[in-house]
N, C-alpha and C positions, 0 to 999 in steps of 0.2 A: 669789347672785352668783357668777360664774365668775372664777377666777383668770386674768387676761389676761396673757400673756407678750408682751413687746415685743422684737422683733428689728430691729436697725438694719443695713441692707444697702446697700452702695454699688451703685447701678444700673449704673455704668460697669464695675465689677469685682465682680460678684455672687459671694459666697462659697458654694461648692457645699455645704459642710457645713451652713450655715445654711438654705439652700434645701431640702436633704434633710430637715432637721428640721421645717420647716414643712409639707413634703409628707406627712410621716408623720402629722401632725395631721389633714390632709384625708383620708388613707386610712383613718384610724380613726374617721371620722365627725364630726370637729371642724370648727370655723369659723375661717378665716384671712382677715384683711383684707390686701390687697396692692395695690401700685400697678400700674396699666396706663398706656398712653400717653394714655388719655382721662380717666378719673377712677379713684379707688380702688375696687376691687371687694371684695365679701365672698364668699369662696370656700367652696364645699362640694362634696362628691362628687355630681355631677349625677345619678348612677344609683342613689343611696341614698335611699330614701323617708324614712328617719329623719333623715338629715343635712339634706335639703331642708326638711323640716318644721321643724327647729330653726332653719334660716336664716330662714324666714318669721317665726317667733316672735321671733327676736332683733331683726329690723328692724321688727316690727309691720306687716308687709306683707300686704295683702289676698290671700287665697288664689286669687282669680281674676285675679291679675296675673302673667303667665307670666315665667319666668326665661330669660336668655340663657345658653347653654352655650358655654364656652370650650374650645378645643382647641389643641394645639401642633403637630399634623401633619395633613396631608391624609389619612393612613391612618386617622385617628380617625373620619372621616366615614362609613366603610362600615357601622359598627355603629349609627350614630345616625340615618341617613336612608335612605329607600327609593328616592329618585330625585333626580338632580341635573340640572336643565334646562340646556340649552346656554348660555342667558344667565347662569345662575348661575356656570357655569364661566368665562365671560368676566370676570365681576366678581371672582371669586376670583383669576384670573390677574393682574388689574390691581391689586387692592387688598389681597390677603392676603399676608402678615400685615399687619394694619392696622385702622383704626377703622370697619370695615364689618360689620354683622350681616345675615345672610341668613336669611329665613324659608323653611324647607323641610319637606317631608312627613316626619314622624318615623317611626322604626322602633319595634318593640315594646320595644326595650331601654330607651327613655327613659320613665321613670315619668310617669304622668298628672299627679302633683303638681307636677312640674317645669314642665309646659306648661300648667297650669291647665285640664287636661282637653281641650285642643285636640289635633287630629291633626297639628299642625305644631309645629316647634321652631325657635327662633332660634339660629344658630350663628355664632361669631366666633373668629377666630384673632388674638389680640393681638400687637402688635409692641412689646413692652417686655421688656428682658432678664430682669427678675425674674419677670414674669408667664409668659413662655415657659418658663423653667426650672422654675418651680413646677409648672406643668401637666404638663410632661414627667416630672418626678420623681414626681409624684403618681400617674402612670400610670392616670389616669382623667379623663374630661371633667369640667370644673369649672363648676358653676353659679355665676355671680358678678354679682349686681346691685350697684348702688352701695353702698358701705360706710357707710351712714348710716341714721338713723331714717327710715322710709318717709314720703315727701312733702316732706322738708326739702331744702335745697340740697345737691347732690352734693358729696362730699369730694374736694378736689384736693391736700390736704396731710395728712400724718400727724396733725397737731393736730386737724383736723376729725374724723377717724375716732376718735381718742382721746376727744374730747368726747362723741360720739354713742354709741359702742359699748364703751368700756372697762367691764369687768365683766360684759359680756353675751356675749362671744365668747372663744375660746381663745387667739388670737394676733393681733397686729398687726405687720405688717412696715413699718418706716419706711424708705421708699425715696425720700424727698424729694418735690418737687412733680411733678405730672403735666405732660405736654407740651401736649395740646390743651385741657384744661380743660372740655370738654363731651363728652357721651356719643357712642357710635358712631352712624352713620347706619344705619337699619334699612330693608331693602328686601325686600319679599315677592316671591319668585321662583316661587311656586306659581301665580301668575296671569300672564296675558299681555295687555297689556304689564305688566312688573313695576311694583309699587306702592311708592313711598317712603312708609313709614308714619310714620317719625320722622326729622326732619332731624338731622344730627349733624356730626361733624368733617369728613366728606367732603361737599362741596356738591352740590346737585342737578345742577348743570351738568356736574360731573365724571361722575356716573352716566350722564347722557344721552349723553355723548361715547362711552361704552363700549357701551351697549345700545340707544341710540336713544330711542324714545318710552317714557315712563313716566307712570303716573298718580301723583297727589300727594294726600296727606292733609294739609290745611292747617287749622290751629287755627281753630275758630269757623265753618268752612265744611264741605265734604264730609268724611265720615269720622268725625265726632264720634259717640261711642258713647253709647247709652242705658244706663240702670242695669242692665238685665238681660243685657247683652252682655258677652262676654269678649274683650278686645283680643288681637290677634295679637302685639302689641309692647308692651313696657313704656312708660310715659310718655304713654299716650293717654286713659285713662279717668278717672283721678283727678287732683285738684289735685296738682301735682308741683313740685319744686325750690323750694319756698316758704319764706320766713322766717316766723317766728311773728308778726312785726310786720306790720300792714296794709301792703300794697304797691299803689301806683297807678302805671300805666304811661301816659306821655303820648307820643303818636305824631304825627308830621307834619314839616313843614319846620323846620329848626333854629331859626330866629328865632321862629317861632310857639311851638315847644316851650319855648324858654327863657322867653318871655313868660308862658306859662301856668303853668309851674313856679314862676316868681318870684311870680306872683299867688297860687298855692296856698300857697306858703311863708308869704306875708303873712297870708292868711286863717287858716291853721292856727295860726300863731304867736300871732296876736291872740286866738285861742280858748284859748291856754294849752298848746298841744300842742308836743311836741318833734319836729322834722321833720328827716329825713335825705334826702339826694339822691344817687342812684346816677348819676354823671355820666360820659358818654362823649365828649361834644364841647363842651358849653357851659360857661360860667363863672357862678358864683353868689356873691353877696355875703353871703347869709344862709343859715341852715340848716347842718346838719352834712354836709359834702360828702365823698363817697368817690369819687374818680375811678378808673375801671377802664380798663386798657390805655393805649396811647399814641396812639390814634386809628385804628389798623388793626384790621380784624376779627379776625385771629388773636390779637392781644394782648388785645382786649376779651374774647374767648371764654375765653382762658386765665385771666383775672382775675375773670370774672363771678361765680362762686359764692363766691369769697373776699370779694368786695365785698359781696355780699348778707349773708354771715355776719358780716362785720365790723360792718355797720350794725345787724344784728339783735342784736348783743351790746351795743349802746350804750343800751338802755333807752328807745328812741324810741317815739313814738306812731304814726308813719306814715313810710313810705319812699316817695319819688317817684323813679321811674326814667325816664331819657330813652329814647325810642325811637330806633331807627336804621333805615336803609333795609333792607328785608327781601329782600336779594339776596345770592346766594352764602352765605358763612358768616353774613352778617347775618340770613338767614332762620332759621338755627339759634338765634342769640342772641335774636331776637324771639320765637320759639316758646317758649323757656325763660321769658322774662319774662312773656309773656302767660299761660302756664299757672301760673306762680308767683303771679300776681296774682289768679288765680281768675276771670279775665275782667274785672277792674276796670281798664278801659282808657278813656282819654280821647283822642279823635282831634281834632286841631286843623287848620284849613286857612285 
């Protein structure tokens, strides 16, 4: 067991001495969990084979699941990639710093362990005061997947990280709740048209407004990976974002969804099962209901993983989640729920 140090840092007024202390841990090959604007990340020196291997071990992450490398300056790109296409520059100009990851051809400086053996690497420049300063002070690109046990709901609060990784990593920075609550959008710019591999905090429509035509990897349709393939982006190959409790997603028109969920609650309860409902729009008289958000997509996204974790901690036998319209940020929300359910989806019409 590792002695995990806790640092509480105000994201509005980050203490430079505390940030420098955390940066030293990364420079020495240690693991530091820190907040970004999307979710909490688990940071390690992206150019250190030993540090990256320890990151995979701490998370229990499969070795064929590539990491996203975080930078604090455009100057960092020169040693990480060999080519920056014009459309990549357009996206950087519009969305960096921010919740956008770009897949680019990697340089020899990036170890194969970081990219799962691929000749490409995902790069992101986060827009969070603590994250930006930490990477800058570390003076090295920082590999930072979500700071959780691999496959579980991503952490959006310090408490989530503490539960998953305390005793397994060297430091956790408590910087409050994250802003978006879902991961970055991942766009492969090594192909033309660019391909949106993972929906995230930046909607598909916003990407199209910048670069025009893009191809899309949608769950359950094009782009699903076979067991022998290595994904270019995290979140594509394995069951992700999932609670331990069985999760069922019900999709369709709101009245039909409410009716089916009410019926499922009745059936499961009659069988002696404890049922939880992840509700976004509807109202339910029975079951343990955890409402996420206030009806808007951004608020639902911000509260999604917390809602899943809260229900997962209640000793339930099954969780039923309402589906919403998969447009804009709703596509990201539904992608996460569908993957979390392992494809256990009921569509009603």
